[in-house]
C-alpha positions as CSV (number, residue, x, y, z in Angstrom):
1,M,26.6,-8.5,19.2
2,N,25.6,-9.9,22.6
3,Q,23.5,-13.1,22.5
4,I,19.7,-12.3,22.3
5,T,17.2,-14.7,23.8
6,S,14.3,-12.4,24.9
7,I,12.3,-9.3,24.1
8,E,14.4,-7.6,26.9
9,D,17.5,-8.4,24.9
10,I,16.0,-7.0,21.7
11,F,15.2,-3.6,23.3
12,S,18.6,-3.5,25.0
13,A,20.3,-4.2,21.6
14,F,18.5,-1.3,20.1
15,N,20.7,1.0,22.3
16,R,23.8,-0.2,20.5
17,L,22.6,0.5,16.9
18,T,23.2,3.5,14.6
19,V,20.7,4.2,11.8
20,L,21.5,6.4,8.8
21,I,18.2,7.9,7.5
22,V,18.4,9.6,4.1
23,G,15.5,11.3,2.4
24,D,13.0,14.1,2.3
25,V,12.6,16.1,5.5
26,M,10.0,18.7,6.5
27,I,8.4,20.6,9.3
28,D,5.0,19.7,10.6
29,S,3.4,22.9,11.8
30,Y,0.3,22.8,14.0
31,L,-2.2,25.5,14.9
32,W,-4.4,24.2,17.7
33,G,-7.6,26.0,18.5
34,K,-11.3,26.0,19.4
35,T,-14.2,26.5,17.1
36,T,-17.7,27.5,18.3
37,R,-19.2,29.3,15.3
38,I,-19.3,29.6,11.5
39,S,-17.7,32.6,9.8
40,P,-20.2,35.2,8.4
41,E,-17.8,35.7,5.5
42,A,-17.9,32.1,4.2
43,P,-19.3,28.7,5.3
44,V,-16.2,27.8,7.3
45,P,-15.5,27.5,11.0
46,I,-13.8,30.2,12.9
47,V,-10.8,28.9,14.9
48,N,-9.6,30.7,18.0
49,V,-5.9,30.0,18.4
50,V,-4.9,28.2,21.6
51,K,-1.4,27.0,20.7
52,R,1.1,26.9,17.9
53,E,3.7,24.2,17.5
54,K,6.4,23.1,15.0
55,R,7.7,19.5,14.9
56,L,10.2,17.6,12.8
57,G,8.6,15.6,10.0
58,G,9.3,13.3,7.1
59,A,12.6,11.5,7.4
60,A,13.3,13.6,10.5
61,N,10.3,11.9,12.2
62,V,11.9,8.6,11.4
63,A,15.0,9.9,13.2
64,L,12.9,10.8,16.2
65,N,11.4,7.3,16.3
66,V,14.8,5.7,16.1
67,Q,16.0,8.0,18.9
68,A,12.8,7.2,21.0
69,L,13.6,3.4,20.5
70,G,17.1,4.0,22.1
71,A,19.2,3.8,18.9
72,T,21.4,6.6,17.4
73,P,19.9,8.3,14.3
74,L,22.0,10.1,11.7
75,L,19.9,12.2,9.3
76,C,21.0,13.0,5.8
77,S,19.0,15.4,3.6
78,V,18.7,18.8,1.9
79,V,16.7,21.8,3.1
80,G,16.4,25.4,2.0
81,Q,18.6,28.3,3.0
82,D,15.4,30.0,4.3
83,K,13.7,30.8,7.6
84,D,12.0,27.4,7.7
85,G,15.4,25.7,7.0
86,G,16.8,27.6,10.0
87,D,13.8,26.5,12.1
88,F,14.4,22.9,11.0
89,L,18.0,22.9,12.2
90,R,17.0,24.6,15.4
91,L,14.4,21.9,16.0
92,M,17.0,19.2,15.4
93,E,19.3,20.8,17.9
94,E,16.5,21.0,20.4
95,K,15.9,17.2,20.0
96,E,19.7,16.6,20.3
97,L,19.9,15.2,16.7
98,S,23.1,15.7,14.8
99,T,22.9,18.2,11.9
100,E,26.1,17.1,10.2
101,G,24.2,15.3,7.4
102,I,22.0,18.3,6.5
103,V,22.8,20.3,3.3
104,Q,21.4,23.8,3.1
105,S,20.7,25.0,-0.4
106,P,19.8,28.6,-1.5
107,E,17.9,27.1,-4.5
108,R,15.4,25.0,-2.5
109,V,12.4,25.7,-0.3
110,T,12.1,23.9,3.0
111,T,9.0,21.8,3.0
112,I,6.5,22.8,5.7
113,K,3.0,21.4,6.3
114,H,0.7,23.7,8.3
115,R,-2.2,21.9,10.0
116,I,-5.2,23.7,11.6
117,I,-6.8,21.5,14.3
118,A,-9.8,22.2,16.4
119,G,-10.2,19.7,19.3
120,A,-9.0,16.4,17.8
121,Q,-10.3,17.3,14.3
122,Q,-8.0,18.5,11.5
123,L,-9.8,21.2,9.6
124,L,-7.2,22.2,7.0
125,R,-3.7,21.6,5.8
126,V,-1.6,24.2,3.9
127,D,1.7,23.0,2.3
128,S,4.7,24.9,1.1
129,E,7.2,22.8,-0.7
130,I,9.3,22.1,-3.8
131,E,9.3,18.8,-5.6
132,T,11.9,19.2,-8.3
133,N,15.0,17.0,-8.3
134,L,18.2,18.2,-6.7
135,T,20.7,20.1,-8.8
136,D,24.1,18.4,-9.6
137,Y,25.9,20.3,-6.9
138,E,23.2,19.5,-4.3
139,E,23.5,15.8,-5.2
140,K,27.2,16.0,-4.9
141,Y,27.1,17.5,-1.4
142,L,24.4,15.1,-0.3
143,E,26.5,12.1,-1.4
144,E,29.5,13.5,0.4
145,R,27.5,13.7,3.7
146,F,26.0,10.2,3.0
147,V,29.4,8.6,2.6
148,Q,30.8,10.3,5.7
149,L,27.9,9.0,7.9
150,L,27.7,5.5,6.3
151,E,30.9,4.5,8.1
152,R,29.1,4.6,11.4
153,A,25.8,3.0,10.3
154,D,24.4,-0.5,11.1
155,V,21.4,0.0,8.7
156,V,20.3,2.6,6.1
157,V,16.7,3.9,5.8
158,F,15.5,5.5,2.6
159,E,12.6,7.8,3.5
160,D,11.0,8.9,0.2
161,Y,8.2,11.6,0.2
162,D,8.5,12.6,-3.5
163,K,10.0,16.0,-2.5
164,G,13.0,15.7,-4.8
165,V,15.8,14.5,-2.7
166,F,15.9,11.1,-4.4
167,S,16.5,10.3,-8.1
168,E,17.0,7.0,-9.8
169,K,20.7,7.8,-10.1
170,N,21.4,8.6,-6.4
171,I,19.2,5.8,-5.1
172,Q,21.3,3.2,-7.0
173,R,24.5,4.9,-5.9
174,F,23.5,4.9,-2.2
175,I,22.3,1.3,-2.3
176,E,25.6,0.2,-4.0
177,L,27.7,2.1,-1.3
178,A,25.8,0.4,1.5
179,A,26.0,-3.0,-0.1
180,A,29.7,-2.7,-0.6
181,R,29.9,-2.4,3.3
182,N,27.4,-5.1,3.9
183,I,25.0,-2.6,5.4
184,P,21.3,-3.5,5.0
185,T,18.9,-1.0,3.3
186,V,15.3,-0.4,4.2
187,V,12.9,1.6,1.9
188,D,9.8,3.6,2.7
189,P,8.8,4.4,-0.9
190,K,6.5,6.9,-2.8
191,K,5.2,6.8,-6.3
192,K,7.8,8.6,-8.4
193,N,10.8,6.4,-7.6
194,F,8.8,3.3,-6.6
195,L,10.7,0.8,-8.9
196,S,14.1,2.5,-8.6
197,Y,15.2,0.7,-5.4
198,V,16.6,-2.4,-7.1
199,G,18.8,-4.4,-4.8
200,C,17.5,-3.0,-1.5
201,T,17.2,-5.4,1.5
202,L,13.7,-4.7,2.7
203,F,11.0,-2.7,0.8
204,K,8.0,-1.3,2.8
205,P,5.0,0.1,0.8
206,N,1.5,0.4,2.0
207,L,-1.3,-1.2,-0.1
208,K,-2.2,1.9,-2.0
209,E,1.5,2.6,-2.9
210,L,1.9,-1.1,-4.0
211,K,-1.1,-0.8,-6.4
212,E,0.0,2.6,-7.8
213,G,3.6,1.7,-8.1
214,L,2.9,-1.4,-10.1
215,K,-0.1,0.2,-11.9
216,L,-2.4,-2.5,-10.7
217,D,-6.1,-2.4,-9.6
218,F,-7.6,-5.1,-7.5
219,A,-10.0,-5.3,-4.5
220,D,-8.3,-5.0,-1.2
221,E,-9.8,-8.4,-0.2
222,N,-8.4,-10.2,-3.3
223,L,-5.5,-11.9,-1.5
224,Q,-4.5,-13.9,-4.6
225,A,-4.0,-10.7,-6.7
226,F,-2.3,-9.0,-3.8
227,E,0.2,-11.9,-3.3
228,E,0.9,-12.0,-7.1
229,A,1.6,-8.2,-6.9
230,V,4.1,-8.8,-4.1
231,E,5.8,-11.6,-6.1
232,E,6.0,-9.3,-9.1
233,L,7.6,-6.6,-6.8
234,Q,10.1,-9.0,-5.4
235,H,11.1,-9.9,-9.0
236,R,11.4,-6.3,-10.2
237,L,13.3,-5.0,-7.2
238,Q,15.4,-8.2,-7.0
239,T,14.8,-8.4,-3.2
240,G,13.1,-11.2,-1.3
241,Q,11.9,-9.2,1.7
242,I,8.7,-7.1,1.3
243,L,6.7,-5.6,4.2
244,V,3.2,-4.2,3.2
245,T,1.1,-2.2,5.7
246,L,-2.6,-3.0,5.3
247,S,-4.1,-0.2,7.5
248,E,-6.8,-1.6,9.8
249,R,-6.1,-5.1,8.5
250,G,-2.5,-5.2,9.9
251,V,0.6,-6.0,8.0
252,F,1.9,-8.6,5.5
253,V,5.5,-9.7,5.2
254,A,7.1,-11.8,2.5
255,E,10.5,-13.4,2.8
256,N,11.2,-15.1,-0.6
257,S,8.3,-17.5,-0.9
258,V,7.2,-17.4,2.7
259,R,4.2,-15.2,3.4
260,T,2.9,-14.1,6.8
261,Y,-0.2,-12.0,7.7
262,I,-0.3,-10.3,11.0
263,A,-3.7,-8.8,12.2
264,A,-4.0,-5.3,13.5
265,H,-4.5,-4.8,17.3
266,R,-7.7,-3.1,18.4
267,R,-7.0,0.6,18.9
268,S,-8.8,3.9,19.5
269,I,-7.6,5.6,16.4
270,S,-7.1,9.4,16.6
271,D,-4.6,10.1,13.8
272,V,-2.8,7.8,11.3
273,S,-0.2,10.5,10.6
274,G,3.4,9.3,11.1
275,A,2.4,5.6,11.6
276,G,4.5,4.6,8.5
277,D,7.5,6.4,10.0
278,T,7.2,4.3,13.2
279,V,6.8,1.1,11.2
280,I,10.0,1.7,9.1
281,S,12.0,2.7,12.2
282,I,11.2,-0.5,14.1
283,A,11.7,-2.6,10.9
284,A,15.1,-1.1,10.3
285,L,16.3,-1.8,13.9
286,C,15.0,-5.4,13.7
287,L,16.7,-5.9,10.3
288,A,20.0,-4.7,11.7
289,L,19.6,-7.3,14.5
290,N,18.7,-10.0,11.9
291,T,15.4,-11.0,13.6
292,S,12.9,-13.1,11.8
293,M,10.6,-11.4,9.3
294,P,7.5,-12.3,11.3
295,F,9.0,-10.8,14.5
296,L,10.0,-7.7,12.6
297,A,6.5,-7.3,11.1
298,G,4.8,-8.0,14.5
299,L,6.8,-5.4,16.4
300,S,6.4,-2.9,13.6
301,N,2.7,-3.5,13.5
302,L,2.4,-2.9,17.3
303,G,4.4,0.4,17.1
304,G,2.4,1.7,14.1
305,G,-0.8,1.1,16.0
306,L,0.4,2.8,19.1
307,V,1.2,6.1,17.4
308,C,-2.3,6.2,15.8
309,E,-3.7,6.7,19.3
310,Q,-2.1,10.2,19.4
311,V,-3.1,13.3,17.6
312,G,-0.4,14.6,15.2
313,V,2.9,13.2,14.1
314,V,4.6,11.8,17.2
315,P,7.4,9.2,17.8
316,V,6.6,5.8,19.3
317,N,6.7,5.4,23.1
318,R,9.4,2.8,23.8
319,E,8.1,1.7,27.2
320,R,4.5,1.1,25.9
321,L,5.8,-0.8,22.9
322,F,8.0,-3.0,25.2
323,E,5.1,-3.6,27.6
324,E,2.7,-4.6,24.8
325,A,5.3,-6.8,23.1
326,Q,6.0,-8.5,26.4
327,H,2.3,-8.9,27.2
328,I,1.4,-10.7,23.9
329,R,4.7,-12.7,24.2
330,L,5.7,-11.5,20.7
331,Y,9.2,-12.9,20.9
332,E,8.1,-16.3,22.1
333,T,5.2,-16.7,19.7
334,H,7.0,-15.6,16.5
335,E,9.7,-17.6,14.9
336,H,12.9,-15.8,15.8
337,R,16.4,-15.9,14.5
338,I,19.4,-13.8,15.7
339,A,22.8,-14.3,13.9
């Protein structure tokens, strides 16, 4: 790895990284329209369709964020052998993403989330999905693809949406395979498998997921209870590095006993959808470069805020992220460490 001494070097180094993303994928479907009156049939707005659009979602949106940041994404997942599965592969090809890690199964339904939006307001979401665990043969094919792609990876992202791709068994298997090759692992968890990621390198829940995953209830402002929960999580997952997103209050990062709070930047929030995907993408790239945890959290915090200014699930804008990081002197003001 070339010597890194500036934010310019960080972004240049992103171009040399390959990220393996494994997890639940989906299609985000949008129906954009206008509404000017209420239906005479029921007290609901009538939406006149202006545009329809389908986008890659879930772990595939992480792949798009990684690509937007200049790195090479490798996506590993299972979709259905259905029309939506075909659309998913087509969307990947349109975005110039490799489909070599995608398993198609006749026994699964491809997850699709239909959103109906009028102006900048989401009126309704209709989901079609399956949440059951993979069959034995589906797990076998998924692991085969994972092992093939792992040889090229600098970091692995586990993107869990509780749609069935992950089980306690394959989570531990994938972490062990990555650890055997000294490849760091980053986790974006959900409730069902929350405590299954023992031995991961970096774990990134949001505050709600942290409370639910540990079955705790405390006020958001209770920092002592919050930090005790993070300490418990570090112990149970046997990992020192925890990144917690705190919504409008920014992010928190723990590296062993060192704790850092980073405030959110003032934004005009349009839609929080996909912000977590951006945060985990930036965090994974920074982890692969062995930056300091405060720098990793600071850049991730910036990126997550930027995508909230856009309507719908969209990847981060690399140029704007670079400009903002440069403007606030993020590299100079956060303790940095590059090995």
